[in-house]
C-alpha positions as CSV (number, residue, x, y, z in Angstrom):
1,M,134.9,66.1,131.7
2,T,132.6,63.1,130.9
3,V,129.7,63.8,128.4
4,T,126.8,61.3,128.8
5,K,124.8,60.0,125.9
6,E,121.8,62.1,126.9
7,E,124.0,65.4,127.0
8,A,125.7,64.7,123.7
9,G,122.5,63.8,122.1
10,E,123.8,61.2,119.7
11,D,125.7,57.9,119.8
12,S,126.5,55.0,117.7
13,G,124.4,51.9,117.9
14,D,125.3,48.3,117.2
15,D,124.8,48.7,113.4
16,G,127.1,51.7,113.2
17,M,124.2,54.1,112.6
18,P,123.9,57.1,115.0
19,D,121.0,56.9,117.5
20,P,118.0,59.3,117.1
21,Y,118.5,62.8,118.6
22,V,117.7,63.0,122.3
23,P,117.6,66.5,123.8
24,S,119.6,67.2,126.8
25,R,118.1,67.6,130.2
26,R,119.1,71.2,130.3
27,R,117.3,71.8,127.0
28,L,114.2,70.1,128.2
29,E,114.2,72.3,131.3
30,R,114.6,75.4,129.3
31,E,111.7,74.5,127.1
32,R,109.6,73.5,130.1
33,H,110.5,77.0,131.5
34,K,109.3,78.7,128.2
35,R,106.0,76.9,128.1
36,T,105.3,77.8,131.8
37,R,106.0,81.5,131.1
38,A,103.9,81.4,128.0
39,R,101.0,79.9,129.9
40,R,101.4,82.5,132.7
41,A,101.6,85.4,130.3
42,T,98.4,84.2,128.5
43,A,96.6,83.8,131.9
44,I,97.6,87.2,132.9
45,A,96.5,88.7,129.6
46,A,93.1,86.9,129.7
47,L,92.5,88.0,133.3
48,S,93.4,91.7,132.5
49,T,91.2,91.7,129.5
50,L,88.2,90.1,131.4
51,V,88.7,92.8,134.2
52,T,88.8,95.6,131.7
53,A,85.7,94.4,129.9
54,V,83.9,93.9,133.1
55,V,84.9,97.6,134.2
56,L,83.7,99.0,131.0
57,Y,80.5,97.1,131.1
58,V,79.7,98.4,134.6
59,V,80.6,102.0,133.7
60,V,78.4,101.9,130.6
61,V,75.4,100.1,132.2
62,S,75.6,102.3,135.3
63,A,75.3,105.6,133.2
64,P,72.2,107.5,133.6
65,G,71.1,107.5,130.0
66,W,72.0,103.8,129.4
67,Q,68.4,102.6,129.1
68,R,67.5,105.3,126.5
69,T,70.7,104.6,124.8
70,K,70.0,100.9,124.7
71,E,66.7,101.4,123.2
72,T,68.0,103.8,120.6
73,F,71.2,102.1,119.4
74,F,70.8,98.4,120.4
75,D,67.4,97.4,119.8
76,G,67.0,93.8,118.7
77,H,63.9,94.2,116.6
78,Y,65.5,96.8,114.4
79,A,68.7,95.1,114.2
80,R,67.0,91.9,112.8
81,E,65.1,94.1,110.4
82,A,68.1,95.9,109.2
83,F,70.6,93.1,108.9
84,P,69.4,91.4,105.6
85,K,68.9,94.9,103.9
86,V,72.4,96.0,105.0
87,L,73.8,92.9,103.6
88,D,72.2,93.3,100.4
89,G,73.6,96.9,100.2
90,L,77.0,95.6,101.2
91,W,77.3,93.7,97.9
92,L,77.4,97.2,96.2
93,N,80.2,98.2,98.5
94,V,82.2,95.0,97.7
95,R,81.7,95.5,94.0
96,L,82.9,99.2,94.4
97,L,86.0,97.8,96.3
98,L,86.9,95.5,93.6
99,I,86.4,97.6,90.6
100,C,87.7,100.9,92.1
101,G,90.6,98.9,93.5
102,V,91.8,97.7,90.3
103,L,91.3,101.2,88.7
104,V,93.2,102.9,91.5
105,L,96.2,100.7,91.3
106,V,96.5,101.1,87.6
107,L,96.0,104.9,87.5
108,G,98.2,105.3,90.6
109,M,101.0,103.4,88.9
110,L,100.7,105.5,85.7
111,I,100.9,108.6,87.8
112,A,103.9,107.4,89.7
113,V,105.8,106.4,86.6
114,A,104.9,109.8,85.0
115,R,106.3,111.6,87.9
116,T,109.6,109.6,87.9
117,L,110.3,109.9,84.1
118,P,113.8,111.4,83.6
119,G,114.8,114.2,81.2
120,P,113.6,117.7,80.3
121,V,111.2,116.5,77.6
122,F,108.9,114.9,80.2
123,F,108.8,117.9,82.4
124,P,105.3,119.0,81.5
125,L,104.1,115.3,82.2
126,R,105.8,115.4,85.5
127,V,104.3,118.7,86.4
128,L,100.7,117.5,85.5
129,A,101.2,114.4,87.5
130,A,102.4,116.3,90.6
131,A,99.6,118.9,90.2
132,Y,97.0,115.8,90.1
133,T,98.4,114.3,93.3
134,D,98.6,117.5,95.2
135,F,95.1,118.5,94.3
136,F,93.4,115.4,95.0
137,R,95.3,114.6,98.2
138,G,94.5,118.1,99.5
139,L,90.7,117.9,98.5
140,P,88.6,116.1,101.2
141,L,86.9,113.1,99.7
142,I,83.4,114.1,100.8
143,I,83.8,117.3,98.8
144,N,85.1,115.4,95.8
145,L,82.3,113.0,96.0
146,M,79.8,115.9,96.2
147,I,81.3,117.7,93.2
148,V,81.4,114.7,90.9
149,V,77.9,113.2,92.0
150,F,76.0,116.5,91.9
151,G,78.1,118.5,89.6
152,V,78.5,116.2,86.6
153,P,74.8,115.7,86.1
154,A,74.2,119.4,86.4
155,L,76.3,119.9,83.3
156,R,73.8,117.8,81.2
157,L,76.5,116.4,79.0
158,Q,75.4,114.1,76.2
159,G,76.6,110.5,76.8
160,V,77.8,111.1,80.3
161,T,76.3,108.9,83.0
162,V,74.3,110.3,85.8
163,D,74.3,107.1,87.9
164,P,75.3,107.9,91.4
165,V,77.2,104.6,91.7
166,L,79.5,105.2,88.7
167,L,79.9,108.8,89.6
168,G,80.8,107.9,93.2
169,G,83.2,105.3,92.0
170,T,84.8,107.8,89.8
171,A,85.4,110.2,92.6
172,L,86.8,107.5,94.8
173,T,89.1,106.4,92.0
174,L,90.3,110.0,91.6
175,T,91.2,110.6,95.3
176,Y,92.7,107.2,96.0
177,S,94.8,107.0,92.9
178,A,96.6,110.2,94.1
179,Y,97.4,108.5,97.5
180,V,98.6,105.2,95.8
181,A,100.6,107.1,93.2
182,E,102.7,108.5,96.1
183,V,103.1,105.1,97.5
184,F,104.2,103.8,94.2
185,R,106.5,106.7,93.6
186,A,108.2,106.2,97.0
187,G,108.7,102.5,96.1
188,I,110.3,103.5,92.7
189,E,112.7,106.1,94.3
190,S,113.6,103.5,96.9
191,V,115.3,101.3,94.3
192,H,119.0,102.2,94.1
193,P,120.0,103.8,90.8
194,S,122.7,101.1,90.4
195,Q,119.9,98.7,89.7
196,R,118.7,100.8,86.6
197,A,122.3,101.4,85.6
198,A,123.0,97.6,85.7
199,A,120.0,96.9,83.7
200,R,121.0,99.5,81.2
201,S,124.6,97.9,81.0
202,L,122.9,94.7,80.1
203,G,121.3,96.2,77.0
204,L,117.9,96.8,78.5
205,T,116.1,100.1,77.3
206,N,114.8,102.6,80.0
207,R,111.4,101.2,79.5
208,Q,112.5,97.6,79.9
209,A,114.6,98.4,83.0
210,L,111.6,100.2,84.6
211,R,109.3,97.3,83.8
212,Y,111.5,94.2,84.6
213,V,113.9,95.6,87.3
214,V,112.6,98.7,89.0
215,L,108.7,98.3,89.3
216,P,108.9,94.6,90.5
217,Q,111.2,95.7,93.5
218,A,109.1,98.8,94.1
219,V,105.8,97.0,94.2
220,R,107.1,94.3,96.6
221,R,108.3,97.1,98.9
222,Q,105.2,98.9,99.0
223,V,102.7,95.9,99.5
224,P,101.8,96.9,103.2
225,P,100.9,100.5,102.5
226,L,99.0,99.6,99.4
227,L,96.9,97.1,101.3
228,N,96.2,99.7,104.1
229,D,94.9,102.1,101.2
230,L,92.7,99.3,100.0
231,V,91.3,98.9,103.5
232,S,90.5,102.5,103.8
233,L,89.0,102.4,100.4
234,Q,86.9,99.6,101.5
235,K,85.4,101.7,104.4
236,D,85.0,104.9,102.2
237,T,82.9,103.1,99.6
238,G,79.9,103.8,102.0
239,L,80.3,107.5,101.2
240,V,78.7,106.9,97.7
241,S,75.3,106.8,99.7
242,I,75.4,110.7,99.6
243,G,74.3,110.4,96.0
244,G,71.4,108.1,96.7
245,A,73.2,104.8,95.8
246,I,71.6,102.0,98.0
247,D,74.6,100.4,99.8
248,A,74.9,99.2,103.3
249,V,75.0,102.7,104.8
250,R,72.0,104.0,102.7
251,A,70.0,100.9,103.6
252,A,70.7,101.5,107.2
253,D,69.8,105.1,106.8
254,I,66.4,104.5,105.2
255,I,65.4,102.2,108.2
256,A,66.8,104.6,110.8
257,Q,64.9,107.6,109.2
258,R,61.7,105.7,109.1
259,S,61.8,104.2,112.6
260,L,63.9,107.1,114.4
261,N,66.0,104.4,115.7
262,Y,69.8,104.3,115.1
263,T,70.3,100.5,115.6
264,P,70.6,100.0,111.8
265,Y,73.7,102.3,111.8
266,I,75.3,100.1,114.5
267,V,74.5,96.9,112.3
268,A,76.0,98.5,109.3
269,G,79.1,99.6,111.3
270,L,79.7,96.1,112.7
271,V,79.2,94.6,109.1
272,F,82.0,96.9,107.8
273,V,84.2,96.1,110.8
274,A,83.7,92.3,110.1
275,L,84.6,92.9,106.5
276,T,87.7,95.0,107.3
277,I,89.3,93.0,110.0
278,P,90.4,90.0,107.7
279,M,92.1,92.6,105.4
280,T,93.7,94.3,108.3
281,R,95.1,91.0,109.7
282,F,96.3,90.0,106.3
283,T,98.1,93.4,105.9
284,D,99.9,92.8,109.4
285,W,100.8,89.3,108.3
286,V,102.3,90.5,105.1
287,T,104.1,93.4,106.9
288,A,105.7,91.0,109.5
289,R,106.5,88.5,106.9
290,M,108.4,91.2,104.9
291,D,110.1,92.6,107.9
292,R,111.4,89.0,108.7
293,Q,112.7,88.6,105.3
294,R,114.6,91.9,105.6
295,A,116.1,90.8,109.0
296,Q,117.2,87.6,107.5
297,G,118.7,89.1,104.3
298,G,116.1,87.7,102.0
299,T,114.4,89.0,98.9
300,V,112.2,92.1,99.5
């Protein structure tokens, strides 16, 4: 069988150096077929999306109460009035996310480590850590916020803040640290015991093995669920408004109560969605990247 230069993809020139790679005709046809299929799939997806959007639009607009709903929830005048105030309040939500996020990660890590400490001497610590996670994971966040925001000032303790922002942030930290602690604990327990044994055989203490061997692997494995918890925390920062803090939700509520129009709530919701989508897509990207690394046998 004779193989042409085009099919072989290489040949020697006059100077003895191989010619640049030339893809074969069959490969070019396969790539052309793949591009055609990709364009067809994209066109079908775009068409189906357009048809779905048109159908939903017709259904909504044709509803008997659409005109009243439009005036109540989609009024341009109130949207323009609410947008700058909602953005001002959003800065409080962002600060709560940054501060509470750091506190949640630190406290969650400490609780997870406490729950995984070996030996009978640490049994009381393990029980307290387990009781903490069970209690705050079972207690609804809204009730936790009400207890902390309204209950702590009622005690009239000297030197204890009554700022609803600080108290609301404390409640968020207490609840989310319980969830994050379980994420960290799952990551720690997923590390094979041989890793700790190998570290101990090299002369590392239990604390050094935990710090330099177990925790780095556990954290890398749990990055996607940790990011998901931070996305949820970002949305739940709006609940601090129940104590009177002027965040994005409370700013929208003030305008809505004054005007009896709910468009500010839609504006606040869209602002939160716009803030959450980048973090969600980043979480998806990290998850997909780690899955590819696992499939290829890379470091996870």
